[in-house]
N, C-alpha and C positions, 0 to 999 in steps of 0.2 A: 124578748125572750120571755115564754111561758114558765111558771112555777111548776115543780114537779107534781105537786097535788093536782093540778089541771091535766097533765098528760097523762097521769096513771088512770085515767078513766078511759083512755084509749086502746086499742089493740096493741098487744106486745109484739115487737119487731127484734128478731135476732137473725144475723147473717155470720155464718162462720165458713171461712174458707182457707183451707191449708196451703193453697198456691194462690195468692192473690194475682188477678189477671195482669198481664204486662202489657196491656193496650187499654185505653179508656173504655170501661165496661159499666152500664147502668145495672146497679143491683136492686133498684126499686125505682117506681116512678110516681110514688106517693110521697107527700110532705111528711118528714119523718122527724122525731124529737129525740136526739140522740143522747143517752145518759152514760155510756161508756164505749170507749175505744181501745182495743188491746191489739197490738202489733208485736208480732215476734220475727226476728231476723234469724234464719237457721243456717245462713252461710257464714263462710270465712271473710267476707267483705262487707263494706257499707253498702246498703241499697237506700233508695228514696221511694216515697209513695204519696200520692196526692188522693184525698178524699175530699171530693166538693159537692156542692149541691147543684141542682140543674136549673136554677133559676136565670143562669146567664152570668151571674157575678160570683165567682168561687169564693167560699170564706178562706181568706188569706192564712188563717191560722193552719190549715190543714192541707196545705199546697207545698209539695216538695218537702216532705218531712224526712230526714235522713236518719237513719236507724243503723246504729253501729253493728259490727259483726256479733253474732251470738247474744244479742241483746233483746230485752222486753221493753217496749214503752207501753204505758198505760195511761189513758186519759179518762177521768172519772169527772162528769158534770152533774154531780148528786142533785143539787136543790135547783139548778138552772139548765135544764137541757139546751143543747146547741140545735137548732132548727135548720133542717137542710129541705129548703124549699122545692116542691116539685120532684123530690127524689134525691139519689145518692149515685155519684159516678165515683169509680175506684180505678186506679192506674198506678201499677208498680214498675219500678225501672226494670226488673228481671224477676225470675222466679225465685222463690226461697223465702218470700214473706208469707207468715200466717196471719189473719186478720179476723177479729170477732168485732162486730158492731152491734150494740144493743140499744132499744129504745123503744119508742110508741108510735103508732100511727093511728090515723082515724080509721075505723071499721069499715 
């Protein structure tokens, strides 16, 4: 895992979606060093979301994350960004999740 000082020299990446896709959708095809993930559940029931890399081996930490009704989940990886090799795929169990992902990519 690269240190934040190494990835700051790369191009900034930001993904914002008011309604995360409810089927597996690629949001980028480039290796991405994620520094922040914010997920907001705007519904009255619990929903799940998966945010995986495209290397063929999902990062288990972000597979089937359950977000309670009307809750915000914030994951900050300040000094050691999480590497999503070959891009990011996102998949929500239903509409109603807002997602923001920030990080860096190769230019």
